[in-house]
Phi, psi and omega in degrees: 000140179292134177235078189284158168219121180232158180304326182277120176296320179297321178293317177305310183297318181294315184292321177300314179295321183293316182291323183281354176263113184270339182282124183297326179296318179291323176299314180298323179294317177301316180295318181296330185276344183272139177245140181237163358286156174279124183240128182208152179290157178251126180305135177064021177224107184270356186247354181228162172222154171276135176234118185243126178256144180235149178216135180256117180290139185290319182221087184291342182264004180289163182297330182226101178287129181301144173270131187238138184232157167265129176247122181201151179288355176272354178258142189296313188218127176302143175069025173272165177301328182292345182249007185268135175292135183261122179297138177266123184306143177067017178222172174254027186243141172246154181222160173213118179250128179241143172262115190230153177300138184284003174263009188273140166235131187210163177237156183201167172224162174255130182247122179253120180257090179242020176229162179288134178273151177296158174286176184302320183294318179291324178296323180298335182276349179275132179263106180297154176300142182095353179262147181206148180303333182270351181263158172296148182265143169294146178235168173065215186294328179296317179297316180296317181296318179292324177294319175300317181298317179296319179298315182288328174298313181294334177274006178060045180255002175260129182216175175285164171279111184294346181263003181248121182280345182269134177217156181286168175301160174300110194275290182047044185263171188295326185255014188256142174283333189224172183260347179222148177223145169281150184225159170211155175221140184268174196298329184250017178298143178305138181286139176257089187269358189241000181253141171300155186278340182224159177294330178297320178292322176302312183293323179295317180294321179291321178298323178292319176300317180297316180299324181272009177074021183250002175222112192236127177267133183229162174239141177243133178258117183292345179293347178259015186234176179292350180271357191299333182268358177278141185304324184291347185238004181286149177243074184272341177205172185297331182294334183261010183300320181294335177285330186274351179234158181209140177275151167210158185233140181249128173251130179248141183285168177302145177065019184300315184293338182277346181270107187279328185238352187293149170248144188244147166303156189225135174235129174252117177261120169278169188053052192310308185291334176294326177274005172253325187257290181297325177237102187282072187302320178302319178294321178296315179298317180304312183292321180294323178290321179301321179272006177058034175277334174223157179284165174307132191221140171273136177231141177233136183245108184263122186290151176272163177265132178295330184260332188239017185303311185289328176295312183294323187267004183263057181052051184275110186300314185289323177294319179295320176298319178300315180302313186284315190263346181235315185289311180296317174301324177300318179297322182286313193260327180266323177268352175057038176282140184273068183271129180298147181278339184290128177298336178296342182253010179242132183230138173244136189232139175205165179228145179055240181297319180288342172295321174297318181294320178296316177302314182294320179296321178295325177289315186285326186230065183291340178280356174248303181261089184281345180230142180229130170244116181240109182264114180048051184296145183279059180291343176295340186285351174241148175301141184298326177292325178294319178297318177301318180295318180298317179296315181297315183297330183260354188294328185293333181266002180257115179232353182215016182280164178221120181253128181241106185250147174212156175202161185267150179297337179266008173265040191248014181278116177299132183228137178271131178240142175245121182277164182305334178270014179076359174293151182233147172224151181229108179198166177266163176299319180302315180294322179297320178294319177298323179298317179294319177304315180294321181294318177296317178300318182300326180270005177076020180270127181303124183207144171233153178229137179233134175252107178272159179273105182163187183244198182276085193206142180301326181302317178290316181295323178299317182291323186273345186302316182298323179293317179297318179296316180300320180295321179298311183290327175294321179298328186267002180293000000 
């Protein structure tokens, strides 16, 4: 008889019962009744918990048992031994137990490799998500792992954990391989008190805002802007129509129509739909205003481009000029939004690549965007010396701005990047954000940095957004 011993007490108990049950009907019942991941305290350790994931192989007796991995931004490298499910002897079950901080909230997927993977040469030809000709390229094992991930995503081999009832909002976000993720949160994870619990509730609240005239969808035609002569925004034929137009959404605070003369604080969210779906910012703002944690505020969500996102958000001078000199004036004068003129009451927000764009807009136009919230900004995408120069060059005109930066403790994997001029840098996103924080501090620019427990993930950004917003308004009191 199998006498297993695993770090997880719950896993031990389950496997003993499973192995000792010879009847397939009873085995299936045991499997159906268990929910994962298994989360349990560790004796004499108040800061960590064991988290155990389980996977049931479909045909353990086949000639080639699929290799199964956990994919999550809290793991250093996709497809490493540390992320592989370990088959349990005498069973058709694999497990993976991780020791994690009990303050963690995270998302993940299960990846099943039951097809032949391309060779190294073919993998080199695959462009992983997040790569662009103007951005530095991942090199080495990170590049291969990301290419494998893209290949398996396209082959529909990334899925939810069927034993986990919790899942993230319908994502479909700019930096995501997939549209849904399984999630878990440990006992001391920061509470998310301002987000609806389901995507259905998010959509219902947004529909009510729309019905009441407080959530308005708009289209912008770039042919009427300073970008009209750039190739990426021209409308020369019907195929490029989607490039020449862009959606944006306006959120109005409660009682907005009744205020005849008031001016309101203003927030511009880049990666607009990401801050509507994966991060339900209108719902978060509603709850924060109800609890009087922030004043009534106008918010605008500017959509990203599927084809030009990295170009626009890569410290793009003309796109940044368009935001400051044309888009915000359009909101004031054509849409007649009652946006306050004081930069202290205007905030620009972004995540990942758009976090870099928000940071750059705050540097270039401090008399408009007086506050910046950059969540896990892609500062790695610029040479660190170039970022220092950009900060120094713009520092003299910044006298009242406030930069609020954050990044996750699991965004700490050093990665080698090769820039278009063949120069290379090796650093983690977390370190790049810390470098920018230090550079802003060096120039005397007001800045705070927060390191949350988590990875590069919407779930973490959703939870922290209300805190970052509260800090901005508290700073301006």
